[in-house]
C-alpha angles and dihedrals in degrees: 000000000000089000090055092052091048090050092049091047092049091048092050091048090050091050091050092048092047091046094052093041102043105023133063136170131231111207127216110276093024140090133205134211120204110212122194112196090332097313124106111249100172143355121213120194098162120087116245146075119316138180128242140157116265123261131306092029094057131017128203121221115186129194133190107240096187121112114279133197123227129181112211093206125219117323127173116232133186119227127214091262091054098257120143117226132178110227126187118194137176131204139197115219144163139182111269102164107038094183094054090042091053095048098041104031112012102191143019095258092060090041090059092051094047092048092048091053091046092050092050093050094047093046091052091049096047097043089052086072096053136063124229091257088069087068105027121030143123088227105084092197092062095053111101103173094133092051092048091048092050092050092049091048094049095050094045092048093052094047096043094050095045097045105030108018089243122141111214108203097189144342119206135182106245102180142358125205136170130225113243090251091061100045094084093050091048092053090047090051091049091050090049090050091050092048089050090054091048091050091048093049092048091048091049090047092051090047094050091045091052091050092049092047091047092050091045093050091047091050091046091051089049092051092047091049091049090049093050091048091049091047091050090051091050092047091049091049091047093049089049092052092045090051089050092051092048090048092051091048092049092049091049096052117352096183094051090045092053091045093052093046091053091047092052091048091050092049091052093047101054143034136183094290098043118116115189126169110204139133110276092225091061116100129285092016090057085084088070093057089046090055090051 
């Protein structure tokens, strides 16, 4: 019985030794590289149990393939118009090509350094194509932060994957700051932008006011012309009716019509203080002699 227990114990020990020596596990979200005397024999990216030769014949190097966050820190960059800015970015990355990552980087500490250097170089190259107003301005249309961020992200992603086997999911601008020497120039630029907007608004206001006044004057002239035309038509119609009335009155009694006309003319010509020396038979004073 003791022999059986010893045999079982020995068998179990052998299984454990074989298991530790020849088997290894790749966890979810990880990858493993099997290295034989420094050379890569196999790369495993799927989770599960795998076979290897025991140490020192083969060595296992594991990497975390999940997305990782890295802050690039504060780096000073020069814009196209020779203004220094301090730009802080962050990026999300993960290992996509474990073999290239192993041969070109080796570990996450070096990966952070390489990515930091890559971010600094790309930021300098991209910002050299843009002026400071693309980042800081009172004119919202001139700000191009999203475009700049996309260009930085695209270039970093291409370089990181090709050189290091790293997939960069995104690069974003986290913070912008200005050196003390540039603060004054930025404020001056902002004031100039505001003054430009004020000038534009005043110019547009003067233009719109001129258009409104011109339209109002044209409409007023049109109304006045229409009024004068209407008045002339009314006067002409009135004169026509008056002439018709006078004609009818004359036809009805010509002597009375002439007498009344002379009397009206005389009344309109004199008052209580008027002294006129004329022949009484002259019109319209002939009406006086007629009354006598």
